[in-house]
C-alpha angles and dihedrals in degrees: 000000000000089000090053092051091052094046091051095043097098094042090051090049088062096040099055110060098169134067103217143032113306113278108267098163123074133172094214127065115265131181111281094002117134118227102233094189089060090061130078130197143103131299101238124205123164112247089225092058121105117291089233090060090053091049090052090049089052088056090046090058091051091049092049089053091051091051104034106013094243143063105204100110128140100249128147116204125183154126122253107254094014099061123064090200094053093045089051091051090049090054090050089052092241086128126023106242090196088066090060108027111103092000124132118241094329126150136192123205123191144146116250102195101294097348127088113221125202113184128177135198091221139349098293094039089061092043091053090050090055093049092046088060091048091052094048094050086057108270108130118215082236096057090115106028095044099025094242108178121232113229120219118242126200094198132026119189129193120207123228119255141059117294130193142154092216122224125321118261092217119051100211116032117179157136135237119221101214144154084025100164133127098005110041092031092051090049090046093050090053095048109027109015130247099327138051096252134184093270090058093046093047089065091049093045090051091054091047092051094046088054089050094250123140108183141066144174105209129228109283109173098117089336136110113198097199097037105040093061120008088204090065093080093044093049092051092049093045094049094045105251119136112222132209137170124244127273094272098041108080131192099020092298126129116225087238091062087065100040096048091062109060090186089075092079125204125359089233124121094199094057103023106037098135095052094045093049092052091046092050095044089054090054093055094043088057096056101028096115095053136080090248122141116234118223111219132191128053139254131179118290110275101025094300135129112269094244138244094318094062117103141151094271093052093050092048089051091050094051093047089052091047091053090053089051090051090054092048093049097044102032088227136098112280092241090064090064114072112242137181131194114199117217090205121163110315094010089072088060091057089050092052089052091061106274109174116233121193111255097243097048117104109235107221110209120196145211122233091265087261101075098271115122110232106197140358134193121275113277105210117144115212107206092192097057097029093230142088112276128224093024126145109250094217091061133228140277137191131230109201133179137220089158127044141173110203145063143009084018137326116267104208116110103074140000109275097169124108117215086221089065093041089051093048096050095041095047085053089049094048095045088057091059100263100144111125101084136004117185124180124203102224102170110209093358089237126100091022095079096122100051090040091056091048093046094057093045093050093045089054095051118357092179092067090073130068138168092271104046103054094099087050088058090046091054091048091049090051091044091053094048103032107025135253100283098068101021099108096048093041089054093051092052094043090050093051091044090056091046095050093043091050089062093069132353119237089246092055097044119107142139094286095050096100131022113265100195098047088056093246093124092049091050094052092048092048089055092052095044089054092048092050091050091050092046090051092050090049093049090063089054095047110101112254092243090062098042097100092049091048091048091052099042104034119000101052096049093046093050097043092050093044089052092047092051092049090050096053092041089053089051091051090052090046092057092045092052096040091054087057095043089244116159090221085079087077093056089051090049089054090051092052091051091048093050091046090054090045091053090063092042090055091050092047090051091053093045099043109023112031111090087358094296093306091141100047110162095015090111099042093113117132108233109149123080105025115173099170137014093288129064121264118243092261141002108283124203113239113254117261136189127217129207123222116228090232091062099037122119131204114297114259123195116243110255114218115207109194116200114263106252130180092196140352109199124186116220094252093049095084124145097212138000132192123199122224119272119255119249101066123153096269111021144328121321120288120250131220113258126189114217106201115217093009121151132340098328136032105304146335127239124200143157110255148239094030092215092067132084121273095197113142095005121136140161123205132206120197125211138171130217124191094207142033119270124198094190120040131165129197117207113197114194114206133179110258111264132166129224093266089159097086090297094289093127130229118280125213121187116207124203130185115205090343097310122110113248102175144330112228129199096214099197109016088112090062107105136164118266130171097282100035136283124337130183111230094223108033136025101236093185089062103039100027087219139102103214118197120188123198129183111230128206118259113285133208127221116284142047121345137176128216111197125195121200116188107209092190131041120250103057116128117196115210105167144354121210124187114197 
């Protein structure tokens, strides 16, 4: 079955153009559609149904009032087996019980004469059905967290038929609130007091459920979800969200629960086993009657490696002990309690050395904290058994980041992740059978609305997305949040903002980021200045009701980045002119000071004016003046130099010296491409796919799906030179990727005019070190590029062809430069 899924993956990507259930609600009459607003009745929900279903129905009533002004509609909501009304309708064949029985989180929505029916296979299936109706009548899941207005509708129609969104492809789909100081904690303090309490989490849980998520790791910087407010656990369970604890917080215990009590002693299993066992058992006893997922394993206290004493044998002993504690606490076999073991940072190394993991435990694989998947399961198809061999029975998950605290610099202030890159890495992940748990580190939640929305949609059904429809999704996202009139232009600006921000994080940006004298700095600033002008023009066209949403999702990030780029560019010019005793250094110093003041003004506007100051403190992040991996205590203005008139020399124009290039070829500007031959080890040959807008430059090109053979595939770039060159270099710019294929690396053969020049292993040098992966030649976290340079033979004047042949799947080409 899994092989069939993978073989059909590309076909399904083309066949499914939408990212939700089919539209069954309209606001204009259609043939056969029932006018719901012409009907009156009660919203019926069996008292014996899940509490989470009743809570969702309460929200449905509120949403109906927002849209229509009333809540008295004939709607039946219920879970098969928990609702007498739904069971009765199943017996009458109004709904097909076979479509729900035994299904995971599935809903059916249909009109039964003049009654709307929402039926679910289980608690969350019913909840998702309710929130699907809310969304289709015009209430965005982001109505609260992004201030999306709800438009009044005079008439609401429901089409005839049975509507569903099927079952989710990934079992657990969630987010991790992390690195939450000073922004989210500051906002929390102002609105809820000194702890993340159940009222705060109820707002987050509602968002997760409206986005069809079901899982969360709670905030943990100085916080303890279960301890800080005992109602947190009950609220999650009542509403229908499965909780877990982060990768370094085992057994349903927050790190803070240990550190707050100094009598616990050392976080060391060799020397403090009895205390740790008691501590861990208490955590499981507390959550044993919920759907929560227990994290097993152990890392050092405070998200650190355990130290020199740690080894495979010790970790195996710890997990075996934890599973006995789970059995003692629950009175059930350990395999009946969902568990996950995160192979984060150094723990992956232990696994690669042969660490044994119990068969029922989910293995949580991880990216490198910067959106690059580190390792994936083996992909060996056994024709005899009809299954993948050497695979862990408990399945696999993926822990992915759009926020990170750590080297080389924190990534916290703004979203710097492209959905094109998230899609490319997660379709790779899913195609390798990683489908049990996806968890996204989202920092403060705001301002990560866009990638969060995409994450949940992709986790529900990865096959609905492909390389060509990601801009369609972006337009739909903007349409849902900002209205029809400006959706297309808002999507274009949002897409470019994510692309430009992806090149370099605010925390990494400084005067040396781009080359001043080649004109690179000027070009980057020109791009951002244009984008800010376009965003400003669009803002005047955005209907007033949507202005706050537009400011939060589009306008603020564009302006704050444009200002930051102008500030560091002015500093680069200031240094250049000051070295030459040019008085223009003073004008540039003034510009730096102006931009630094404006940075605070933009933050103040977000915190105090947008949505009437609703999000005060959400933009308190320190992002200017980094000197090490962690943020300084406050934003610090970049240093400037001034030139005294008495020492000034005659002004000299800056001379740009662009690099001498024979050709600069974008990835999609190929002259010829050949798809892989059929008959590979796993499935048919992979085919070249263009990913518009991917990466640092214009587009990305790759052979997909990554599970298929690349044998015989090639892509050719043509270039012309007017003269002979004795020394020529080809620079092939690739997207960063790690040797997820058992560490063998990815090979790329390069030919010039049909003759092989060299076969590269583009990431064999990537090896594990203490804080993750590093490439020995280039810092991928900084540049977001894997740059490969190859010396070419001497060439004569005329036409030439450079051909690239990926010998392994997973290589994404972004640009080819001949110099």
